[in-house]
Each structure stands twice: as C-alpha cells, then as structure tokens.
N, C-alpha and C positions, 0 to 999 in steps of 0.2 A: 419472518424468515425462519426456516426450519433449521434448528441448531444441529440436527443429525447430519445434514449435508455439508456443513461448514468444515473444511479441512485445514484452512490456513487464513492468515491475515497478511495482506501485501503491504510492504513499505515502499517508499518512493523509488529506491534504487532498483528493486526488482522490476517494477513497472517500466522504468526508463530502459533497463537492459532488454526487456521483452520487446519494447516498441522500436528501439534503435538498432537496426540491423548491423551497424558498424561498431556497436559496443562489444568489447572483448568478451562479455558474459552473455551475449545474446543467445547463443545456442543452448547454453545451460539453462537460461531463464525459460526458453521455449519448452525444453524438455520437462522442467519442473511444472510449468503451467499446464501442460497436457496431462500430467499425472493427477491434477487436482480436479475434484468434482465441482467445487464452488469455493471462491476466494473472496473474503471480505476486503473491500477497498474503502478505507476511511476517507470521507470527503476531504479531510484536511490534507491528504496527500496530493490532491488534484492541482493545487497551485504550484507545488514543486515539480510535479510531473510535467505540467504544461510548459513551465519555464525551461526545464532541462531538455525536454524532447524538442521543443520549438527551437532552442538554441543550437542543439547538436544534430538534430535530424530534420528539422524544418516544421513549419507550422502545419503543412498539409498532413503530416503524420499525426500531429496532435488533433487536428480536426477529424481525421478518420477514426482515431481512437475514441473520441467523444461520441461520434455518431454511431459507432458500433458497440458502445459500452453495454447497452441493454441486451445485446445478443451474445455477449462474452460470458466467461465463467466468473467474472467479477460481479460482486453484489455491493453496490455503493451503499455505504453506511454512514449515517449522520451521528454526531455525538449527542448524547443525552446530558441532562444536567448532572446526573450521577457520574457520568464519564468525566465531566469537567472537574468535579470534585476530586476524582481519582487522578486525573492528569496533574492537578495542582500538588497532590500528595507525592506523586512520582517525581515531579520536578524538584520538590523540596527535598526528597530523599536522596536524589542524585545530583545535588548542586555541584559537587566536585567532578562530575563527569561531563562528557560532551553531549549528553542527551538534550534534545531540543523539544519544542512543543509538539511538532509532528510525530517525532519518535514516541513521546509520551502518550499521544492519542492512539497510536498503533498498539502500544502496550495495554492501554485501558480497554480498547475494543477487544483485543485478544482475551483479556481477563473476563470481560462481560460474556463473551461467547465460549469461554473455557477452551480456547484453542491453544494447543501446545506448540503450534508452528507459525512462525513469522517468516515470511519470504522477504529476504533483504539482500542487497548487494551494496557495497560501498560505492559512493559516487564521488 
C-alpha cells in the first residue's frame, strides 16, 4: 500500500454514520469521505460495523458495503504482529480510559502508517 496516498484511518463510528442514511452524522461523514483519497479500514472494525449497521440500517446495507468495499476509498488493513504488541501497550497505557481493543487497533494502524487523521464519530 502506498503510504503517500493514505490520508486517514477510519474508526467504526465513522463507517456506521457513512453507511446509515438515518444517522444524524451521515451527511458529515459523506462529506469527509469524499474529501479523502484513500482511507485505511482496520479489519478489526468490520465486526462492529456489521453489527451496528445491520441492527440500525439492515443487513442489506451491510451486504452492499462488503460487496462494494474493493471499489471504495477504503483499504482494508490487517493487523501485524508488531501492531498487536503496540495494541497491548496502548491498552496498558490507557487502562483508566474507555479505550477498547478496536480503538487501540485503529491507533496502532494510524501510527504504523504515520497518519495524523482518525475518522471517528461516537456511537
């Protein structure tokens, strides 16, 4: 993956708002999405996205997203062993916060690709 084209890393909340037209942040998410050249999408977010979108917008939306993923601006990204070590460090560092495993994986991927932008919305 060409690091030069990476502009951001997506968190679950951003993808959910983008896919769910009834989400109050949908229009803002679409606007931000269209401004990005390429967005890293950690594989770890997919479980949360599928659950939340399926629950709130329907399984058909989840299916359409998965089928169109390769043609989107998203670049699905798997964790490396080094990322997992970093995730553990992040979780240990922020034990007093509400950061969870998926959030820590988003941070680790952003660090690996030196991305300064994490696209997120609260869910």
